[in-house]
C-alpha positions in Angstrom: -103.2 139.8 60.5 -100.0 138.2 59.7 -97.4 137.8 62.2 -94.2 139.8 60.9 -91.7 137.5 62.4 -93.5 134.3 60.8 -93.2 136.1 57.3 -89.6 136.6 57.9 -88.9 133.2 58.7 -90.8 132.0 55.9 -88.9 134.1 53.5 -85.5 132.9 55.3 -86.8 129.1 54.3 -87.6 129.9 50.8 -84.3 131.8 50.3 -82.4 128.6 51.9 -84.5 126.0 49.9 -83.9 127.6 46.5 -80.1 128.0 47.3 -79.0 124.4 46.0 -81.3 124.8 42.7 -79.8 128.3 42.0 -76.1 126.8 42.8 -77.1 124.1 39.8 -78.2 126.4 37.7 -74.7 128.4 38.3 -72.8 125.3 37.3 -74.4 123.9 34.2 -70.8 124.0 32.4 -69.5 121.5 35.2 -68.2 118.4 33.5 -68.7 114.9 34.6 -66.1 112.4 34.7 -66.6 109.4 32.8 -64.4 105.8 33.6 -62.7 104.5 30.4 -62.0 100.6 30.4 -59.4 98.6 28.2 -59.4 94.9 28.2 -57.2 92.6 26.0 -57.6 89.3 25.0 -55.3 86.9 22.8 -56.7 84.1 20.4 -54.2 81.3 21.7 -51.2 81.0 19.6 -50.1 77.4 20.4 -51.7 74.2 18.9 -51.7 72.6 22.0 -54.9 71.9 24.1 -55.6 70.0 27.3 -59.0 69.0 27.4 -60.6 67.8 30.6 -64.2 65.8 30.3 -66.0 65.7 33.6 -68.7 63.1 33.4 -71.3 62.7 35.9 -71.3 58.9 36.9 -74.6 58.6 38.9 -77.2 56.1 38.4 -79.3 58.4 35.5 -76.4 58.9 33.0 -76.2 55.7 30.7 -78.0 57.4 27.9 -75.9 60.6 27.8 -72.4 59.0 28.3 -73.3 56.8 25.3 -74.3 59.9 23.5 -70.9 61.7 23.9 -69.2 58.4 22.9 -71.0 58.4 19.9 -70.4 61.9 18.7 -66.8 61.4 19.6 -65.8 61.3 15.9 -67.3 65.0 15.5 -65.4 66.1 18.5 -62.0 64.8 17.5 -62.4 65.7 13.8 -61.9 69.4 14.8 -58.6 68.7 16.9 -57.4 66.6 13.7 -58.2 69.2 11.2 -56.5 72.2 12.8 -53.5 69.9 13.7 -54.0 70.2 17.3 -51.2 68.5 19.8 -53.9 67.3 22.2 -54.1 65.9 25.6 -57.8 64.3 26.5 -58.5 63.0 29.8 -61.7 61.9 31.8 -62.6 62.3 35.4 -65.6 61.6 37.5 -68.0 63.7 39.2 -67.5 61.5 42.6 -65.6 63.2 45.0 -66.9 61.4 47.8 -64.1 60.6 50.8 -64.3 57.1 50.2 -63.7 57.2 46.3 -59.8 56.8 46.3 -59.9 57.7 42.9 -61.8 61.3 43.2 -60.5 63.4 40.1 -58.1 60.9 39.2 -57.9 60.5 35.2 -59.2 57.6 34.0 -56.4 55.3 32.8 -54.4 58.2 31.9 -54.8 60.5 29.2 -55.3 60.4 25.1 -52.9 62.2 23.2 -52.0 62.0 19.3 -49.8 59.2 19.7 -52.2 57.3 21.4 -53.3 54.4 18.9 -57.0 54.4 18.1 -57.9 57.5 20.4 -61.0 58.2 19.2 -62.1 54.4 20.2 -60.1 55.0 23.4 -62.2 58.2 24.2 -65.5 56.6 23.6 -64.5 54.0 26.3 -63.4 56.0 28.8 -66.3 58.2 29.0 -68.4 55.6 29.4 -67.6 55.5 33.1 -70.6 53.7 34.5 -73.4 54.8 37.1 -72.2 53.5 40.1 -70.8 57.0 41.5 -72.2 59.8 44.1 -75.4 61.0 44.0 -73.6 64.3 44.9 -71.9 65.7 41.7 -69.2 67.8 42.5 -67.8 68.9 38.9 -66.3 72.5 39.6 -64.5 70.6 42.9 -63.3 67.9 40.9 -62.0 69.9 38.2 -60.1 72.1 40.4 -58.8 68.7 42.4 -57.6 67.1 38.9 -55.5 70.3 37.8 -54.0 71.1 40.8 -51.4 69.6 43.1 -51.1 67.1 44.9 -52.7 65.2 41.6 -50.8 67.1 39.0 -47.4 65.5 40.5 -48.8 62.4 41.3 -51.8 60.7 39.4 -52.2 63.1 36.9 -48.6 64.1 36.2 -48.0 64.9 32.5 -51.5 65.9 31.7 -51.6 69.9 32.2 -49.3 71.4 30.2 -47.6 75.1 31.2 -48.4 76.6 27.8 -51.3 74.6 26.5 -54.8 75.7 26.0 -57.2 74.4 29.0 -60.7 73.1 27.5 -62.9 72.1 30.5 -66.0 70.2 29.7 -68.8 68.8 32.1 -71.7 66.2 31.3 -74.3 66.5 34.2 -77.8 66.0 34.5 -77.8 67.7 37.9 -76.7 71.2 39.2 -73.0 71.4 40.6 -72.9 70.2 44.6 -69.4 71.6 45.1 -69.1 72.2 48.8 -65.3 71.9 49.8 -66.4 69.5 52.4 -69.2 71.7 54.3 -71.6 69.0 53.9 -70.1 66.4 55.7 -69.4 62.8 55.0 -72.6 61.7 55.7 -74.8 64.1 53.7 -77.0 62.9 50.9 -77.7 64.1 47.5 -80.9 65.8 48.3 -78.8 68.1 50.8 -77.1 69.7 47.4 -80.4 71.5 47.4 -81.7 71.9 51.1 -78.4 73.1 52.3 -77.5 75.2 49.3 -76.1 77.8 51.3 -73.3 75.5 52.5 -72.1 75.0 48.9 -68.9 76.9 47.7 -70.0 80.3 45.6 -69.3 79.9 41.9 -67.3 82.8 41.6 -65.1 81.4 44.3 -64.8 77.9 42.3 -64.1 80.2 38.8 -61.3 82.2 40.5 -59.5 79.0 41.2 -59.8 77.7 37.9 -58.5 80.8 36.0 -55.6 80.8 38.4 -54.2 77.5 37.2 -53.4 79.2 33.6 -53.0 82.6 35.1 -49.6 83.5 32.9 -50.1 80.8 30.3 -50.0 81.9 26.6 -53.1 79.2 26.0 -56.9 80.1 26.4 -59.1 78.8 29.0 -62.7 77.7 28.5 -65.4 75.7 30.5 -68.4 74.3 28.7 -71.2 72.0 29.8 -73.8 69.5 28.5 -76.1 70.5 31.2 -79.6 70.6 32.4 -81.5 73.7 31.0 -83.7 76.5 32.4 -86.7 74.6 31.4 -86.7 70.5 32.0 -90.3 69.8 30.6 -90.2 66.5 28.7 -86.8 65.7 30.5 -87.7 64.2 33.6 -84.0 63.1 34.9 -82.3 66.7 34.6 -82.6 69.7 36.6 -81.2 73.3 35.6 -77.4 73.2 36.0 -77.3 77.0 37.0 -74.2 76.9 38.7 -72.4 75.2 36.0 -74.1 77.7 33.4 -72.9 80.8 35.5 -69.3 79.4 35.3 -69.7 79.1 31.6 -70.8 82.5 31.5 -67.9 83.9 33.4 -65.0 81.9 31.7 -66.4 81.4 28.3 -67.7 78.6 26.7 -70.6 76.5 25.1 -73.5 75.9 26.9 -75.5 72.7 25.2 -78.9 70.9 26.2 -78.3 67.2 28.1 -81.9 66.5 27.2 -81.1 66.4 23.2 -81.6 63.2 21.8 -78.7 63.7 19.3 -75.4 64.9 20.5 -74.0 65.4 17.0 -74.1 69.2 16.8 -73.1 69.4 20.4 -70.0 67.7 20.2 -69.1 69.5 16.6 -69.2 72.8 18.7 -67.5 71.4 21.3 -64.8 70.3 19.2 -64.2 73.6 17.3 -64.0 75.1 20.7 -61.7 73.1 21.9 -59.6 73.3 18.8 -58.8 77.0 20.4 -60.4 79.5 18.2 -62.9 81.1 20.5 -65.8 83.5 19.5 -66.4 84.8 23.1 -64.8 86.9 25.2 -66.1 87.9 28.7 -65.6 91.5 29.9 -65.0 92.3 33.5 -67.6 95.1 33.5 -71.0 96.2 32.6 -70.5 98.6 29.1 -72.0 101.4 27.5 -73.1 99.7 24.4 -72.7 103.3 22.3 -68.9 103.5 23.3 -67.6 100.0 22.7 -64.7 100.0 20.4 -62.9 96.7 19.1 -59.7 96.3 17.4 -58.0 93.1 16.2 -54.2 92.7 15.3 -53.3 89.4 13.4 -50.2 87.0 14.7 -48.0 89.2 12.7 -49.1 92.6 14.5 -51.3 93.8 11.5 -54.4 95.2 12.3 -57.6 94.7 10.9 -61.2 96.8 10.9 -63.8 94.9 13.3 -67.4 96.4 13.1 -70.6 95.8 15.1 -72.1 93.1 12.9 -74.2 89.8 13.8 -73.2 88.5 10.6 -69.4 89.0 9.9 -68.3 90.9 13.1 -69.2 91.6 16.6 -71.9 92.3 19.2 -72.2 92.9 22.9 -74.4 90.6 24.7 -75.4 91.3 28.4 -77.2 89.2 30.9 -80.5 90.3 31.8 -79.7 90.1 35.2 -76.4 92.1 34.4 -74.3 89.0 35.7 -72.0 88.7 32.6 -71.1 91.0 29.7 -69.4 89.3 26.5 -68.0 90.6 23.1 -69.2 88.0 20.5 -67.4 87.5 17.3 -69.4 86.3 14.3 -68.6 84.6 10.7 -65.6 86.2 9.2 -65.1 88.6 12.1 -64.1 85.8 14.4 -60.2 86.9 15.4 -57.5 83.9 13.6 -55.4 82.2 16.0 -52.6 84.3 17.6 -54.8 87.5 17.0 -54.7 90.1 19.6 -58.0 91.7 20.7 -58.7 95.0 22.3 -61.9 96.4 23.7 -62.3 100.0 25.0 -65.4 101.0 26.5 -66.8 103.3 29.1 -67.6 101.6 32.3 -71.6 101.0 33.1 -71.5 99.4 36.4 -70.1 96.4 38.0 -71.3 93.0 36.8 -74.0 91.6 39.2 -74.0 88.6 41.6 -75.3 85.5 39.2 -78.1 83.6 40.1 -77.4 80.4 40.3 -80.2 78.6 41.5 -81.1 76.3 44.4 
């Protein structure tokens, strides 16, 4: 026979278990709020650009430095064609304490007023191979563009309202450590003690702060080791540099390419100040994205999702970056204002910068 008390308890448990579900059925008209985001960008109105090349000067870099020098004509031609007022400086990736010229511009900087500036640029990027085996390109860029160097050895290079284009050439991953590895460390420790390196988001934040409030754009590009380096024995994947490129916006090129002509052409275009890629601060629901563009006179014109002459949304597989990328005739002109509205789909994930 059944126990009446047990039956009563079972019926009570059943009612309590169903209560949340029944409550949910009764709330089918409940509205769920969504978070909308608006981000604005501007295509640089200024024709001034400060271009900083960071050249890896370790033992394996002769061929790559020569390739950059040989491609100087393609690079500078875009600056000439667009009438850019440029400052062009070169530093090395050697930030050892014993290097008295760490982050110092090699022989100052080149400008439109420099006689034979193409030849001078070609000479200066061939910085030799006697540098440190700890390639600290990110740290070198930060030091070159902040006090005390901006008021001493590098004075005059960085202008308040000029665009800033940083370009790194390196066959190693970035080893910026803020001194954490110590003065007696070796290049191998850039990988075996990887956890001591400065996080790339922190370095990117510091670089962005340099141009905060400026009307000029800021890009970070690199000729670096690709993900797969088969057939390119002297290079390792430059994941930390690649992450900075993704977070800031710029060109990522393969250091293993035999000919840098097309690479230098692309770098010249982006240095000329007309960008096609704009990084978002969050992940977006692709179905909700709306993009509007107004030219330098405030006249709006339509922008539509189109991979040929419009825009597309690009999101990393690991969700570490999300970009609006313009194409063809859809690339906003100089001085244009760009507005991107979207429904928030999540925060960007921590990037995989590789060991």
